[in-house]
C-alpha positions in Angstrom: -6.4 25.7 -15.7 -9.1 24.2 -13.6 -8.3 21.6 -11.1 -11.1 19.7 -9.1 -10.6 17.0 -6.7 -10.5 13.2 -7.1 -10.7 10.8 -4.0 -8.4 7.8 -4.2 -11.2 5.5 -4.1 -12.9 7.2 -6.7 -10.0 7.2 -8.9 -8.7 3.9 -8.2 -12.3 2.6 -9.6 -11.8 4.2 -12.4 -8.7 2.8 -13.5 -9.7 -0.6 -12.8 -12.4 -0.4 -15.0 -10.6 1.1 -18.0 -7.8 -1.7 -17.4 -10.7 -4.6 -17.7 -12.5 -2.8 -20.7 -8.4 -3.1 -22.2 -8.6 -7.1 -21.2 -6.7 -6.9 -18.2 -7.9 -9.6 -15.4 -9.9 -8.3 -12.2 -6.6 -9.0 -10.0 -4.4 -7.3 -12.5 -6.7 -4.3 -13.3 -7.1 -3.8 -9.5 -2.9 -4.4 -9.0 -2.2 -1.9 -12.2 -4.8 0.6 -10.9 -3.7 0.7 -7.1 0.0 1.7 -8.7 -1.4 4.4 -10.2 -3.5 5.7 -8.2 -1.4 5.6 -5.0 1.6 7.3 -7.3 -0.9 9.9 -7.7 -2.1 10.2 -3.7 1.5 10.4 -3.1 2.0 13.5 -5.3 3.5 11.8 -8.0 0.9 13.2 -10.7 3.5 12.8 -14.1 3.6 9.0 -13.1 0.3 8.2 -12.0 -3.0 10.1 -13.5 -0.9 12.3 -16.0 0.7 9.0 -17.3 -2.4 6.6 -17.1 -3.9 7.9 -20.4 0.1 6.7 -22.7 -0.3 3.8 -20.7 -3.5 2.7 -22.1 -2.2 3.7 -25.1 0.9 1.7 -25.8 -1.8 -1.4 -24.4 -3.9 -1.1 -27.2 -0.8 -0.3 -29.5 0.5 -4.0 -28.5 3.1 -2.5 -26.8 2.2 -3.9 -23.1 0.9 -7.0 -23.1 -1.9 -7.5 -19.9 -1.7 -11.3 -19.6 1.7 -11.9 -20.2 4.0 -12.9 -17.3 7.5 -13.0 -16.7 9.7 -15.6 -15.5 12.9 -16.4 -14.6 15.4 -17.9 -17.2 18.4 -18.1 -15.3 19.6 -18.3 -11.6 23.1 -17.7 -10.0 23.4 -17.4 -6.0 21.3 -14.6 -4.8 21.1 -13.3 -8.2 18.1 -14.3 -10.8 17.9 -13.1 -14.7 14.0 -12.7 -15.8 12.4 -12.3 -18.8 9.7 -9.8 -18.6 7.0 -11.0 -21.7 6.3 -7.4 -22.3 4.1 -7.5 -19.7 2.3 -4.3 -17.6 5.7 -2.9 -16.2 4.3 -2.0 -12.6 3.1 -5.9 -12.2 6.3 -6.9 -13.8 8.4 -5.0 -11.4 6.3 -5.7 -8.3 7.0 -9.0 -8.9 10.7 -8.6 -9.4 10.9 -6.7 -5.8 9.3 -9.1 -3.7 11.4 -12.0 -5.3 14.8 -9.6 -4.6 13.2 -9.3 -1.3 12.8 -13.3 -0.8 16.2 -13.9 -2.1 17.3 -11.2 0.3 16.0 -13.1 3.2 17.9 -16.2 2.4 21.3 -14.8 1.4 21.3 -11.3 3.0 21.1 -9.6 -0.5 18.8 -10.6 -3.6 19.1 -9.1 -7.1 16.7 -10.0 -9.9 17.4 -8.2 -13.4 14.9 -7.9 -15.8 14.8 -7.6 -19.8 11.9 -7.1 -21.9 9.5 -5.3 -19.7 7.7 -1.9 -19.5 7.5 1.5 -17.8 7.9 0.6 -14.1 5.9 4.6 -13.8 7.2 5.8 -11.0 10.6 3.7 -9.0 9.7 4.7 -5.6 7.0 2.7 -5.6 9.1 -0.4 -5.3 11.4 1.6 -2.7 8.6 2.3 -0.6 7.1 -1.4 -0.5 10.3 -2.8 0.0 11.6 -0.4 2.9 8.2 -0.5 4.7 9.0 -4.1 5.1 12.3 -4.0 6.5 14.6 -4.0 3.2 17.3 -1.4 1.8 16.2 -1.6 -1.9 18.3 -0.3 -5.0 16.6 0.0 -8.1 17.2 1.4 -11.8 15.9 1.1 -15.3 17.1 2.3 -18.5 15.1 4.2 -21.1 15.1 5.2 -24.8 17.6 8.1 -25.6 16.0 11.0 -24.1 19.6 13.1 -22.9 22.7 14.1 -24.2 26.8 13.1 -22.7 27.6 16.3 -21.6 29.2 19.0 -24.2 27.3 17.3 -27.2 24.6 18.1 -29.4 22.8 15.5 -29.4 20.7 12.7 -26.7 22.4 9.5 -26.9 22.0 8.7 -23.1 18.8 7.8 -21.6 17.5 9.7 -18.2 17.9 5.9 -16.6 15.8 6.8 -13.2 17.4 5.3 -10.4 15.9 4.6 -6.3 17.4 4.2 -2.9 15.4 3.2 0.3 16.2 3.0 3.8 13.3 1.8 6.3 12.8 4.6 9.0 10.2 4.3 11.9 7.6 3.3 10.4 7.6 5.1 6.9 11.0 5.1 4.9 13.5 7.2 3.4 13.4 7.1 -0.7 15.0 8.8 -3.0 13.6 8.4 -6.2 15.2 10.4 -9.4 15.8 10.5 -12.9 19.6 11.4 -14.6 17.9 14.5 -15.7 17.3 17.3 -14.1 13.7 16.9 -14.2 11.8 13.5 -15.4 10.0 13.8 -18.8 6.9 13.1 -17.1 7.5 16.0 -14.6 8.4 18.2 -17.6 5.0 16.8 -19.6 3.2 17.9 -16.2 4.5 20.9 -16.3 3.5 21.8 -19.8 0.0 20.4 -19.1 -0.5 22.4 -16.7 0.9 25.8 -18.9 4.1 26.9 -16.5 7.2 26.7 -16.7 10.2 24.7 -14.8 11.3 26.2 -11.7 14.6 25.7 -13.1 16.1 25.0 -16.2 15.3 21.4 -17.5 17.3 21.1 -20.4 18.6 22.4 -23.6 16.5 24.2 -26.4 16.8 24.0 -30.5 19.6 26.9 -30.0 22.0 24.9 -27.2 20.3 26.9 -24.7 19.5 25.7 -21.4 15.9 26.5 -20.9 13.0 26.0 -18.5 10.5 25.6 -20.5 8.5 22.4 -21.1 7.7 22.6 -24.9 11.2 23.7 -25.7 12.7 20.9 -23.8 9.9 18.2 -25.2 10.5 19.5 -29.0 14.6 18.2 -28.4 14.3 15.5 -26.2 17.2 16.8 -24.2 17.5 16.5 -20.6 19.4 18.7 -18.6 22.2 16.2 -17.3 22.1 15.9 -13.4 25.6 17.4 -11.9 26.4 17.9 -15.6 29.4 15.8 -16.7 28.4 13.3 -13.3 24.8 12.5 -14.2 25.6 11.9 -18.1 28.4 9.6 -16.7 26.2 7.5 -14.1 23.6 7.6 -16.7 25.9 5.4 -19.3 26.7 3.1 -16.6 23.2 2.8 -15.0 22.4 1.5 -18.9 25.6 -0.7 -19.5 24.3 -2.8 -16.0 21.2 -3.2 -16.3 21.9 -4.3 -20.0 24.3 -6.7 -18.9 22.8 -8.2 -16.1 19.3 -8.6 -17.4 20.6 -9.6 -21.1 18.2 -7.2 -22.3 17.9 -4.0 -24.4 20.7 -1.1 -24.0 19.3 2.2 -24.6 20.9 2.5 -27.7 18.5 -0.4 -29.2 15.5 0.7 -27.3 15.6 3.7 -29.1 15.7 2.2 -32.5 11.8 1.1 -31.7 8.8 3.3 -32.1 8.2 3.8 -29.0 9.8 2.8 -25.3 9.1 -0.5 -24.4 10.9 -3.5 -23.6 12.9 -1.9 -21.4 15.7 -3.3 -18.6 15.6 -2.9 -15.0 17.6 -4.3 -11.9 16.0 -4.6 -8.1 18.2 -5.1 -5.3 16.9 -5.8 -1.6 18.7 -6.1 1.5 17.7 -7.7 4.2 18.8 -5.5 7.5 17.9 -8.1 9.8 20.9 -10.1 8.7 23.5 -7.6 9.7 25.4 -7.9 13.0 24.4 -4.4 14.3 20.6 -4.9 12.9 19.4 -3.8 17.1 21.4 -0.4 16.5 20.2 1.0 12.8 17.1 2.8 13.7 19.0 4.4 16.7 22.0 5.4 13.8 19.5 6.6 11.2 17.9 8.8 13.6 21.0 10.4 14.6 21.9 10.8 11.0 18.5 12.9 10.6 18.8 14.7 13.4 21.4 16.5 12.6 20.6 16.7 8.9 17.0 18.2 10.3 19.4 21.2 12.0 20.4 22.2 8.8 19.6 26.1 9.0 17.3 27.1 5.8 17.9 30.2 3.5 14.6 31.1 3.3 13.1 31.1 7.0 9.5 30.0 5.9 11.3 26.8 4.3 11.7 23.8 5.5 14.4 21.1 5.3 13.4 17.8 4.2 15.0 14.1 3.9 14.1 12.2 1.3 10.7 10.8 0.5 9.2 13.1 4.1 6.8 15.3 1.5 5.3 12.4 0.0 4.0 11.5 3.2 2.6 14.9 4.0 1.2 14.8 0.7 -0.5 11.4 1.0 -2.2 12.8 4.2 -3.4 15.9 2.7 -4.3 14.1 -0.6 -6.4 11.4 1.2 -8.2 13.9 3.2 -9.2 16.5 1.0 -9.0 14.6 -2.8 -6.1 14.5 -5.5 -5.5 17.7 -7.4 -6.0 16.9 -11.2 -6.7 18.9 -13.8 -10.4 18.8 -14.8 -10.0 18.8 -19.2 -7.7 15.0 -17.8 -9.5 14.0 -15.8 -12.5 14.5 -17.8 -10.6 12.6 -21.0 -9.6 9.6 -18.6 -13.3 9.0 -17.8 -14.1 8.5 -21.8 -11.1 6.4 -22.4 
């Protein structure tokens, strides 16, 4: 399939125009468009340009409320519970991240748990934002049922993405991963590109492991990372997101016609509050230096820490443009 290059500026402008057309204020449209375009710029196309049409579809169906604002409903020291009011997930997530950092600046650590919000797109977005400002970030979300318990035939768990981020030099070390081997956004994007996954990513209708996106999307049975370990971690993330936010669980979300009204948690830690803060940068650098001394199995490959490839991709896409399937971009322009 033919791929074209779209500049970050053009992509953001197009997204902004479409969002305004769909009842976003100018300010909110630009903020939301920036997140979608930045995700694409960083190479996370599955939760950027390729996810944008579904986001618009959810707005038009009423699952996402463009003018809704999140609000605090309960405070317990450094922990706050928020109501998302079905507002745009990326904007709600940004506000929760900022608030978690404010709480951390005051208390050393801050936690915001939000219910009734929407898909945050790339969870790593908020990890990068916090880490670039000097905070450790931990965050996760629950989802609808799309992953089986280990050994089960049907999906009763969500793939519940989890994010860790740590400041590093002028960038960050960020890991953003779903509890399935591949996020469903990645599986959908791979299908769109007419490719197979590089490794088995789920089960087909015959209960066999498969690397074919269409077969996995048909069953909605993604492969848990670490097999039973990923399944167990998913369950605990759902429980914690649900009880901390007082929101909907994976089982309740799955009773709806679509995935909306999810529960999320945002935790920030202010490293400046730690007594060893002056030595932290040196400590991390020593760990990474040792890590990078790993000898690759394939001599043409490089050993990269989480987030390192993102920085490289960002620079490339800023210079050359963001690669997008021509047909997908043309469909977006028609929105």
